[in-house]
N, CA, C and O of each residue as an XYZ file, in Angstrom:
544
protein
N     -29.668     28.125     10.029
C     -30.564     27.494      9.084
C     -31.988     27.976      9.355
O     -32.416     28.018     10.509
N     -32.717     28.336      8.318
C     -34.085     28.830      8.460
C     -35.019     27.694      8.852
O     -34.804     26.540      8.480
N     -36.055     28.035      9.606
C     -37.041     27.040     10.007
C     -37.943     26.692      8.836
O     -38.199     27.523      7.965
N     -38.420     25.464      8.825
C     -39.365     25.019      7.819
C     -40.671     25.783      8.022
O     -41.055     26.030      9.165
N     -41.378     26.172      6.925
C     -42.626     26.925      7.084
C     -43.642     26.258      8.002
O     -44.325     26.943      8.762
N     -43.756     24.914      7.944
C     -44.735     24.242      8.802
C     -44.373     24.382     10.271
O     -45.262     24.431     11.121
N     -43.088     24.448     10.585
C     -42.653     24.645     11.969
C     -43.072     26.021     12.449
O     -43.553     26.170     13.572
N     -42.893     27.020     11.610
C     -43.260     28.385     11.981
C     -44.765     28.541     12.151
O     -45.217     29.194     13.091
N     -45.542     27.951     11.255
C     -46.992     28.152     11.307
C     -47.641     27.457     12.493
O     -48.663     27.932     12.989
N     -47.097     26.380     12.951
C     -47.756     25.584     13.991
C     -47.036     25.571     15.327
O     -47.462     24.865     16.241
N     -45.971     26.321     15.465
C     -45.187     26.260     16.698
C     -45.990     26.671     17.919
O     -45.765     26.147     19.010
N     -46.923     27.602     17.756
C     -47.705     28.032     18.917
C     -48.713     26.963     19.357
O     -49.219     27.020     20.478
N     -49.005     25.992     18.488
C     -49.938     24.920     18.837
C     -49.226     23.676     19.349
O     -49.847     22.807     19.960
N     -47.946     23.593     19.106
C     -47.172     22.426     19.517
C     -46.682     22.579     20.948
O     -46.430     23.687     21.422
N     -46.553     21.451     21.623
C     -45.992     21.420     22.967
C     -44.718     20.600     22.905
O     -44.519     19.827     21.968
N     -43.871     20.761     23.874
C     -42.616     20.023     23.899
C     -42.891     18.521     23.774
O     -43.623     17.941     24.575
N     -42.300     17.918     22.769
C     -42.477     16.490     22.548
C     -43.739     16.113     21.796
O     -43.940     14.938     21.490
N     -44.591     17.072     21.491
C     -45.852     16.805     20.799
C     -46.063     17.848     19.710
O     -46.818     18.804     19.890
N     -45.407     17.662     18.608
C     -45.458     18.627     17.521
C     -46.729     18.467     16.691
O     -47.153     17.345     16.413
N     -47.326     19.566     16.302
C     -48.468     19.564     15.389
C     -47.917     19.449     13.968
O     -47.013     20.193     13.589
N     -48.459     18.523     13.189
C     -48.021     18.317     11.811
C     -49.145     18.703     10.853
O     -50.170     18.024     10.812
N     -48.978     19.768     10.089
C     -49.990     20.118      9.089
C     -50.036     19.043      7.999
O     -48.998     18.611      7.498
N     -51.252     18.617      7.639
C     -51.425     17.604      6.605
C     -52.492     18.054      5.621
O     -53.266     18.968      5.905
N     -52.527     17.408      4.464
C     -53.549     17.684      3.456
C     -53.890     16.374      2.760
O     -53.068     15.459      2.712
N     -55.102     16.286      2.222
C     -55.543     15.085      1.515
C     -56.212     15.479      0.198
O     -57.436     15.419      0.079
N     -55.411     15.881     -0.787
C     -55.986     16.287     -2.070
C     -56.363     15.090     -2.935
O     -55.913     13.967     -2.709
N     -57.193     15.363     -3.922
C     -57.446     14.371     -4.959
C     -56.266     14.403     -5.911
O     -55.469     15.342     -5.892
N     -56.155     13.395     -6.730
C     -54.984     13.276     -7.584
C     -54.884     14.277     -8.734
O     -53.781     14.772     -8.970
N     -55.931     14.610     -9.459
C     -55.701     15.508    -10.602
C     -54.887     16.725    -10.186
O     -55.133     17.328     -9.141
N     -53.923     17.071    -11.010
C     -52.966     18.110    -10.649
C     -53.187     19.370    -11.457
O     -53.389     19.270    -12.667
N     -53.162     20.540    -10.866
C     -53.165     20.748     -9.412
C     -54.568     20.567     -8.850
O     -55.556     20.805     -9.545
N     -54.654     20.151     -7.611
C     -55.943     19.964     -6.955
C     -56.689     21.293     -6.917
O     -56.125     22.320     -6.540
N     -57.963     21.265     -7.310
C     -58.758     22.497     -7.388
C     -58.939     23.178     -6.039
O     -59.079     24.400     -5.984
N     -58.939     22.416     -4.953
C     -59.230     22.995     -3.642
C     -57.983     23.376     -2.855
O     -57.960     24.420     -2.204
N     -56.958     22.551     -2.905
C     -55.771     22.834     -2.089
C     -54.479     22.950     -2.896
O     -53.389     22.968     -2.324
N     -54.594     23.027     -4.208
C     -53.407     23.091     -5.063
C     -52.449     24.204     -4.700
O     -51.247     23.968     -4.580
N     -52.962     25.423     -4.521
C     -52.083     26.544     -4.174
C     -51.505     26.396     -2.772
O     -50.345     26.737     -2.540
N     -52.294     25.898     -1.849
C     -51.808     25.714     -0.474
C     -50.676     24.688     -0.432
O     -49.727     24.838      0.338
N     -50.775     23.649     -1.255
C     -49.739     22.614     -1.265
C     -48.384     23.162     -1.696
O     -47.345     22.648     -1.280
N     -48.388     24.184     -2.514
C     -47.135     24.771     -3.010
C     -46.400     25.587     -1.947
O     -45.230     25.921     -2.135
N     -47.058     25.911     -0.844
C     -46.461     26.787      0.170
C     -45.372     26.124      1.002
O     -44.540     26.813      1.593
N     -45.368     24.806      1.057
C     -44.402     24.115      1.897
C     -44.851     24.004      3.345
O     -44.065     23.599      4.201
N     -46.099     24.358      3.637
C     -46.603     24.307      5.010
C     -46.946     22.893      5.478
O     -47.052     22.652      6.681
N     -47.118     21.971      4.559
C     -47.587     20.638      4.922
C     -46.429     19.661      5.099
O     -45.557     19.550      4.238
N     -46.435     18.957      6.228
C     -45.438     17.922      6.480
C     -45.800     16.638      5.739
O     -44.936     15.974      5.166
N     -47.080     16.301      5.757
C     -47.566     15.061      5.166
C     -48.719     15.365      4.225
O     -49.565     16.214      4.510
N     -48.742     14.654      3.088
C     -49.828     14.796      2.126
C     -50.300     13.391      1.761
O     -49.497     12.516      1.438
N     -51.613     13.193      1.819
C     -52.240     11.897      1.567
C     -53.046     12.033      0.269
O     -54.203     12.451      0.307
N     -52.456     11.688     -0.865
C     -53.096     11.916     -2.164
C     -54.009     10.753     -2.530
O     -53.628      9.587     -2.425
N     -55.227     11.091     -2.965
C     -56.229     10.100     -3.361
C     -55.976      9.680     -4.808
O     -56.280     10.428     -5.737
N     -55.422      8.488     -4.995
C     -55.150      7.960     -6.329
C     -56.232      6.970     -6.750
O     -55.918      5.895     -7.260
N     -57.484      7.315     -6.544
C     -58.620      6.499     -6.963
C     -59.794      7.432     -7.245
O     -59.787      8.597     -6.846
N     -60.798      6.904     -7.937
C     -61.955      7.699     -8.380
C     -61.536      8.878     -9.255
O     -62.261      9.869     -9.352
N     -60.392      8.776     -9.880
C     -59.863      9.797    -10.787
C     -59.126      9.078    -11.919
O     -57.909      8.912    -11.848
N     -59.846      8.648    -12.964
C     -59.248      7.812    -14.011
C     -57.909      8.277    -14.582
O     -57.075      7.421    -14.877
N     -57.647      9.572    -14.760
C     -56.342      9.931    -15.322
C     -55.157      9.610    -14.396
O     -54.007      9.631    -14.836
N     -55.429      9.316    -13.131
C     -54.355      9.133    -12.140
C     -54.313      7.753    -11.519
O     -53.502      7.529    -10.621
N     -55.112      6.854    -11.931
C     -55.271      5.627    -11.153
C     -54.929      4.365    -11.934
O     -54.772      4.379    -13.155
N     -54.823      3.292    -11.192
C     -54.676      1.945    -11.735
C     -55.976      1.570    -12.433
O     -57.061      1.911    -11.962
N     -55.863      0.859    -13.573
C     -57.063      0.382    -14.267
C     -56.740     -0.900    -15.028
O     -55.919     -0.895    -15.946
N     -57.382     -1.984    -14.648
C     -57.293     -3.263    -15.363
C     -55.869     -3.683    -15.723
O     -55.575     -3.956    -16.887
N     -55.008     -3.732    -14.749
C     -53.644     -4.174    -14.981
C     -52.697     -3.099    -15.475
O     -51.503     -3.355    -15.630
N     -53.196     -1.917    -15.723
C     -52.372     -0.823    -16.241
C     -52.005      0.133    -15.111
O     -52.881      0.754    -14.510
N     -50.711      0.250    -14.823
C     -50.246      1.098    -13.723
C     -49.607      2.406    -14.193
O     -49.222      3.233    -13.366
N     -49.490      2.603    -15.496
C     -48.779      3.769    -16.026
C     -49.376      5.092    -15.579
O     -48.633      5.990    -15.185
N     -50.700      5.241    -15.627
C     -51.323      6.508    -15.209
C     -50.993      6.830    -13.758
O     -50.654      7.967    -13.431
N     -51.094      5.836    -12.895
C     -50.788      6.051    -11.486
C     -49.309      6.393    -11.304
O     -48.979      7.311    -10.553
N     -48.434      5.683    -11.966
C     -47.000      5.949    -11.844
C     -46.648      7.356    -12.323
O     -45.862      8.053    -11.683
N     -47.228      7.769    -13.443
C     -46.972      9.119    -13.962
C     -47.505     10.186    -13.013
O     -46.846     11.197    -12.768
N     -48.708      9.953    -12.479
C     -49.307     10.912    -11.544
C     -48.486     10.988    -10.255
O     -48.293     12.074     -9.708
N     -48.007      9.853     -9.773
C     -47.167      9.831     -8.568
C     -45.912     10.673     -8.780
O     -45.551     11.486     -7.928
N     -45.257     10.479     -9.905
C     -44.034     11.227    -10.208
C     -44.320     12.729    -10.249
O     -43.552     13.527     -9.710
N     -45.421     13.108    -10.886
C     -45.782     14.527    -10.975
C     -46.067     15.104     -9.595
O     -45.574     16.181     -9.257
N     -46.849     14.404     -8.807
C     -47.199     14.889     -7.468
C     -45.978     15.025     -6.569
O     -45.795     16.053     -5.916
N     -45.153     14.005     -6.535
C     -44.012     14.044     -5.615
C     -42.971     15.080     -6.022
O     -42.244     15.588     -5.169
N     -42.888     15.395     -7.293
C     -41.923     16.416     -7.708
C     -42.470     17.828     -7.513
O     -41.692     18.770     -7.366
N     -43.788     17.992     -7.509
C     -44.384     19.332     -7.417
C     -44.757     19.755     -6.000
O     -44.891     20.949     -5.731
N     -44.927     18.803     -5.095
C     -45.356     19.120     -3.731
C     -44.137     19.112     -2.810
O     -43.436     18.103     -2.732
N     -43.871     20.222     -2.109
C     -42.694     20.281     -1.246
C     -42.828     19.560      0.100
O     -41.927     19.661      0.933
N     -43.920     18.842      0.330
C     -44.070     18.093      1.585
C     -42.962     17.051      1.692
O     -42.486     16.532      0.682
N     -42.556     16.749      2.921
C     -41.480     15.783      3.102
C     -41.951     14.341      2.943
O     -41.156     13.472      2.583
N     -43.221     14.073      3.202
C     -43.753     12.717      3.101
C     -45.091     12.731      2.373
O     -45.971     13.535      2.682
N     -45.233     11.827      1.396
C     -46.468     11.723      0.627
C     -46.945     10.278      0.688
O     -46.173      9.342      0.481
N     -48.232     10.117      0.978
C     -48.850      8.802      1.085
C     -49.652      8.501     -0.175
O     -50.279      9.391     -0.751
N     -49.625      7.257     -0.592
C     -50.369      6.783     -1.750
C     -51.750      6.349     -1.272
O     -51.883      5.306     -0.633
N     -52.778      7.139     -1.575
C     -54.138      6.847     -1.131
C     -54.844      5.903     -2.085
O     -54.987      6.196     -3.272
N     -55.291      4.752     -1.553
C     -55.929      3.721     -2.366
C     -57.151      3.156     -1.657
O     -57.235      3.211     -0.430
N     -58.113      2.606     -2.424
C     -59.250      1.932     -1.792
C     -58.835      0.556     -1.265
O     -57.983     -0.110     -1.852
N     -59.438      0.143     -0.165
C     -59.118     -1.139      0.459
C     -59.690     -2.325     -0.307
O     -59.188     -3.443     -0.194
N     -60.731     -2.082     -1.080
C     -61.382     -3.154     -1.830
C     -62.072     -2.536     -3.045
O     -62.199     -1.314     -3.123
N     -62.516     -3.356     -3.986
C     -63.241     -2.803     -5.135
C     -64.520     -2.068     -4.713
O     -64.953     -1.131     -5.383
N     -65.114     -2.497     -3.607
C     -66.349     -1.864     -3.128
C     -66.104     -0.546     -2.404
O     -67.038      0.230     -2.204
N     -64.879     -0.288     -2.015
C     -64.566      0.903     -1.220
C     -64.497      2.178     -2.044
O     -64.469      3.273     -1.482
N     -64.469      2.057     -3.366
C     -64.408      3.238     -4.229
C     -65.019      2.886     -5.578
O     -65.165      1.712     -5.919
N     -65.366      3.895     -6.325
C     -65.941      3.674     -7.645
C     -64.952      3.058     -8.617
O     -65.335      2.266     -9.478
N     -63.674      3.419     -8.484
C     -62.642      2.894     -9.375
C     -61.268      3.092     -8.739
O     -61.105      3.881     -7.809
N     -60.290      2.362     -9.259
C     -58.920      2.546     -8.809
C     -58.375      1.501     -7.855
O     -57.230      1.612     -7.418
N     -59.170      0.477     -7.515
C     -58.660     -0.577     -6.637
C     -57.524     -1.322     -7.339
O     -57.611     -1.607     -8.534
N     -56.462     -1.634     -6.600
C     -55.324     -2.376     -7.148
C     -55.263     -3.749     -6.482
O     -55.094     -3.829     -5.265
N     -55.397     -4.830     -7.251
C     -55.265     -6.165     -6.659
C     -53.885     -6.326     -6.009
O     -52.900     -5.751     -6.473
N     -53.830     -7.104     -4.944
C     -52.605     -7.251     -4.162
C     -51.380     -7.611     -5.012
O     -50.326     -7.006     -4.814
N     -51.466     -8.567     -5.949
C     -50.262     -8.869     -6.740
C     -49.728     -7.654     -7.515
O     -48.518     -7.431     -7.552
N     -50.609     -6.880     -8.126
C     -50.158     -5.688     -8.857
C     -49.649     -4.609     -7.909
O     -48.721     -3.872     -8.242
N     -50.251     -4.516     -6.736
C     -49.799     -3.525     -5.761
C     -48.392     -3.862     -5.262
O     -47.508     -3.005     -5.254
N     -48.196     -5.097     -4.854
C     -46.918     -5.471     -4.242
C     -45.789     -5.708     -5.245
O     -44.622     -5.481     -4.927
N     -46.125     -6.159     -6.441
C     -45.080     -6.492     -7.412
C     -44.782     -5.385     -8.415
O     -43.673     -5.316     -8.945
N     -45.760     -4.513     -8.684
C     -45.553     -3.495     -9.716
C     -45.646     -2.071     -9.187
O     -44.772     -1.247     -9.460
N     -46.687     -1.780     -8.442
C     -46.938     -0.393     -8.046
C     -45.993      0.071     -6.943
O     -45.276      1.056     -7.119
N     -45.983     -0.619     -5.820
C     -45.153     -0.176     -4.691
C     -43.658     -0.124     -5.014
O     -43.009      0.862     -4.667
N     -43.089     -1.133     -5.657
C     -41.662     -1.011     -5.980
C     -41.364      0.221     -6.842
O     -40.335      0.873     -6.663
N     -42.259      0.533     -7.766
C     -42.042      1.681     -8.645
C     -42.128      3.004     -7.892
O     -41.242      3.847     -8.035
N     -43.177      3.205     -7.090
C     -43.317      4.499     -6.405
C     -42.240      4.676     -5.335
O     -41.764      5.790     -5.118
N     -41.855      3.597     -4.669
C     -40.799      3.699     -3.654
C     -39.453      4.019     -4.290
O     -38.658      4.772     -3.727
N     -39.200      3.450     -5.457
C     -37.926      3.666     -6.128
C     -37.833      5.086     -6.705
O     -36.749      5.669     -6.751
N     -38.962      5.635     -7.141
C     -38.942      6.933     -7.816
C     -39.000      8.130     -6.881
O     -38.822      9.262     -7.332
N     -39.244      7.917     -5.598
C     -39.348      9.076     -4.716
C     -38.991      8.738     -3.277
O     -39.503      7.776     -2.706
N     -38.114      9.535     -2.706
C     -37.789      9.403     -1.285
C     -38.920      9.926     -0.413
O     -38.908      9.728      0.802
N     -39.897     10.592     -1.022
C     -41.024     11.146     -0.269
C     -42.090     10.101      0.054
O     -43.000     10.381      0.834
N     -42.000      8.903     -0.527
C     -43.002      7.876     -0.264
C     -43.015      7.556      1.222
O     -41.995      7.166      1.789
N     -44.183      7.724      1.854
C     -44.299      7.508      3.296
C     -45.117      6.278      3.644
O     -45.077      5.813      4.783
N     -45.859      5.744      2.684
C     -46.693      4.592      2.961
C     -48.011      4.684      2.227
O     -48.191      5.500      1.324
N     -48.933      3.821      2.639
C     -50.256      3.770      2.024
C     -51.294      4.410      2.933
O     -51.205      4.332      4.158
N     -52.255      5.029      2.321
C     -53.430      5.534      3.022
C     -54.606      4.756      2.442
O     -55.047      5.029      1.326
N     -55.109      3.795      3.194
C     -56.140      2.889      2.695
C     -57.521      3.367      3.128
O     -57.767      3.625      4.307
N     -58.413      3.479      2.151
C     -59.768      3.953      2.407
C     -60.757      2.805      2.300
O     -60.719      2.018      1.354
N     -61.634      2.724      3.273
C     -62.730      1.771      3.223
C     -63.989      2.537      3.584
O     -64.304      2.708      4.762
N     -64.700      2.993      2.581
C     -65.829      3.894      2.832
C     -67.179      3.301      2.456
O     -68.126      4.045      2.205
N     -67.286      1.978      2.413
C     -68.552      1.349      2.043
C     -69.669      1.782      2.979
O     -70.764      2.101      2.518
N     -69.419      1.801      4.276
C     -70.456      2.206      5.220
C     -70.832      3.663      5.023
O     -72.005      4.016      5.147
N     -69.859      4.521      4.717
C     -70.168      5.926      4.465
C     -71.090      6.062      3.266
O     -72.060      6.819      3.311
N     -70.796      5.331      2.189
C     -71.630      5.403      0.994
C     -73.031      4.861      1.264
O     -74.019      5.461      0.843
N     -73.120      3.730      1.963
C     -74.422      3.120      2.185
C     -75.272      3.904      3.179
O     -76.499      3.813      3.142
N     -74.641      4.672      4.066
C     -75.411      5.444      5.037
C     -75.793      6.816      4.501
O     -76.571      7.537      5.127
N     -75.243      7.181      3.337
C     -75.558      8.481      2.756
C     -74.734      9.620      3.322
O     -75.037     10.783      3.058
N     -73.696      9.315      4.098
C     -72.915     10.395      4.706
C     -71.851     10.948      3.772
O     -71.146     11.889      4.134
N     -71.723     10.382      2.580
C     -70.756     10.923      1.614
C     -71.454     11.458      0.411
O     -70.804     11.953     -0.510
């Protein structure tokens, strides 16, 4: 059986019992302008997609369809084995895309988990301090 591309690319950096895992954190619009081509290579084990601050891909006022459609597109097009759903931790943590807990737990998570075995979990962003300090 052939080795996975990420295993080949990072084997010289990994030590026994401590494997290096290539990861990427693209924005949701597909394909991502910065890492879109790299994501297609199969080199990444984990991908943390930002599903906020991008209206075509995010939750908005009780509507989860855009996010669900974007999730399906991303998980089918990216050969990574695990994909994380990147969301803001609060309405203040991002310009848009925050999902209230009831909609997250009752509508969004059941849908994304059911539609893809690649769902690995949530990547929660809280960047209020970054914004207020001017570091972003």
